Phi, psi and omega in degrees: 000145185282139181266174175287165178298334180273006177093349180275173179287155176299139182306120178074004186278335183069204180276162179298137177286123180273116182260148173296151178308322180297320182287322179292327175295322178294318179301311183291315185292317181293317179293317182291317180299317178298322178293318176303311184293321182291320177287330171303311180304318184284321186277342182299329175298310181296323178298315180287336176295326179291341177278348184084001185289315182300313179297318183293319186279319188253342181228057184291154179171178183274352184253105182295324177298318179295319177304315180297315181296319180292322177298316179288333174295320175297322175300316182292329181301317178301318178292326181297332181265357177301319179300322178296320175296323178297320179294312183295306185280336172297318176300312181294323181294325178276346179259314187259337181126159183288315188298306186290333179292315181280353166289321178295314185296320183288329176292315179299318181295314182297317180293317181295320181295314177300325179299323179301322181289350181254356182288128174296161182287165176296331177295335182269316187236010174069219187294342178299330182297305178296329179293317177296321178299313180297319179300315180290326175296325177296315178298320177298317180297318178299315181296316182293331178298335179259343187288305189300311182301319181296313182293316182295315180293320181302314179291317181300321183280354171260357187277135174289162180305137177080006182235001186298320180299316181292312183295315182285345179296335177291330174293318179296316178296330181293329176299310176295327178299327177297322177293315180299317180297321180297319177295317182297317181296317179299315181295320179294317179298318179296324182294330184261359182237150172290161180299322180295315180294321179298313182292328184280310183217342186297331180295343179284337184302315179302328177290318183289333177300339180305329181294324177293315179296324178298316180298318179296316182297314180296319179300318182288316187284336176292343178281347185278153173259170181291155178302134180297327179294314180295319179299319180293318179297317182293317180295327180277355180074028183258009175292150183267147179297319178221091184300329180295311179295319181296333178300332180262351180258334184299136185307126176078359188283330180298318177298317179296321178299316181293320178295318179296325181288301188273335182265333185247294188299315183297315185290311185294325186286324180290329176294315183293315181292329175293318180297326185260288188289318180295321179297315180295315179296322180296316181292315184282335182266263185302327183273353173058031177285136180308136192306305182298321178299315180298318181295319179294317180301309182294319181297316179295315179297319179295322179298311178292332180289347179301330183297332181298325181296318180288319180301311184283331173296316179292320179298326182293338174290338183262318186249359180102165183277327187293316189301308180300322182293312181296318179295320179298318177298312183298316180292328177298317179299325182280321193257349188304303182293316177302324179297316181287328174298320178296316179300315181297315181290328180279328184287316184212076185299327180293318179292319178297320179293322179296321179295326178282321185282326185229068179295148181263124180235121177274127187278062174214160175280336178196173181201137180282119179219123181242107181299340183270352183281138174297322177220136181286140180290322182256150175297323178302320178296325178291325176296316178297321177300322177293319177297319180296317180298324180279349181076029182257127178287152181216165175217167178255144178285135180220097000274166177294159173293115192306303186294317183293322184290348178300334181297339182278359180290337178277154183288343184238037179211137178227130177270128177225154169243136178239108185065030179087349180275128183282144177215146171252116181264121180244356180209134181298337178294345180279343189297308184297313178301323178296318179294318180295324178292340178268004176109359177284139178234115185257006175289144178303139181239156171243112181301153176290172181305318179295319178295317179298319179299317179295320179297316180298317178299318180296316179293322176298325176296318177295319179292331175294317176298321177293318179298321180296323184267339185257325185305314183277358197288322181299316177295316181302309183293323177297322181283338183287334191241148180294145187297331182295333182232023188294316182300311180293312186294326179283319186289322186299302181293325181299314185278334170294316182292309181288327182292316186264314179288319182271315184297330181269000182301309181301321180294311182295316180297318179296322179294316179299317180296317179297324182283328186259335184079003181257115183295346179264351188292332179297341179292340179297331176296312177301313183300316182294318180293319179295322177300315177301314182296322179297315181297311181299314183292322182297320186269331191232352181282122179278159171273131183246347185269156176087175184294335181257355183289133175197151178284148181282155175256000000 
């Protein structure tokens, strides 16, 4: 059972309730299964966004880059409302109990997810389609804001001393499990449907499957009893009148909230989303890996990577929570770019070699390019848009070649060099043939067995970094905060951190790539957030595990 931040027992909680093995398995399996299904509901949108389906159906237009950005903006909206859900359901969890609160959240999530699958396309109902989509994403965000904290705390408060890291690690693995399940469902649906049927209506099936998962989750969770810690607090009359307000008044809690936000939630979430969504987008986009192949590679690697969460959660019971997290952050700063360089070279070595052999240089010092514009004002911007769509990095000449650059004085001409060879581009349709003549190949590829093996190893390395920083976190956050306000205090920083730093990662990374033309440039966002998290955690994160572990006041 989780102790107070000062190391004492929870007020009125007594000793940890010793559960039979059968009951503890039910606690873990029901909580974990519900978490898998709820994150499946949330991630199925992101999975389909990597297919281009969300942008095509709900945000149609002539600018593919804009479609992608709007689709990821819709993804981010759900994350943006997670903190509000954390406040609302954290309050209910500390007032009404852990069990009934996460029954509410999973019901709301299942209904909202199924609703997405029923929205007509923008071609049918116009702007109402994206507005309905955003509304349902908001409901999903609210539901998810209450789910994770409830499930993690529920398991933590059933854990015997010295086992919280191991038991709660299954909740952490379940988050990743939701992503794996979303990929698996999409692949199965594609296997049984023609491409025409999939594009027309089949993509809606994964959303509607949420109703089946909701029924299973409710059936499992209704068998659970209330957390013994909450029951003891309630019987002793120690519940708080307003747990949200008390989270900011309790001695030392504001510092703990800030450390949990900037040192824990922000860092772990950008690593995980980079390992999953950024990897999948990178393979299917700039690296031109055939879609189904990329999904299977990432899905298989993510499935095997689930073990890292349990390994590091269990390890944190022995060596403490801080060490795995700090080491994981430090190694991420060192290995992030090399891991993606390895993925790029293994996924499409010919394309990677062409980018090195024949770099694209625009013979201007700068060029106006707006990724959010339906149509670029300048022809130069339209050329950059074509390069961005193809996933080809570019740079500007500084200074431009004087005589050659004169061609750019006209409104419909841009001077570029590809591998040092000069070209005058007068139509965006010329861009791809020029690149192909220089050795670029944009046809979808299937990496060889050796390349696939290297990609899987690289993704497993990323999931190991994620497991080190994510695996111990449910136990750590539960131990950091007093039980009377634990649901609120844990949920608020976690969902602010994961909602804003992590939820906006695909959007921000895509924008950086669109602006720079470098498919690796979006990783700088992850690198910067992890650096911040490492500094905060190194100086201010307390150790909470073991007989001497306790949160600071």
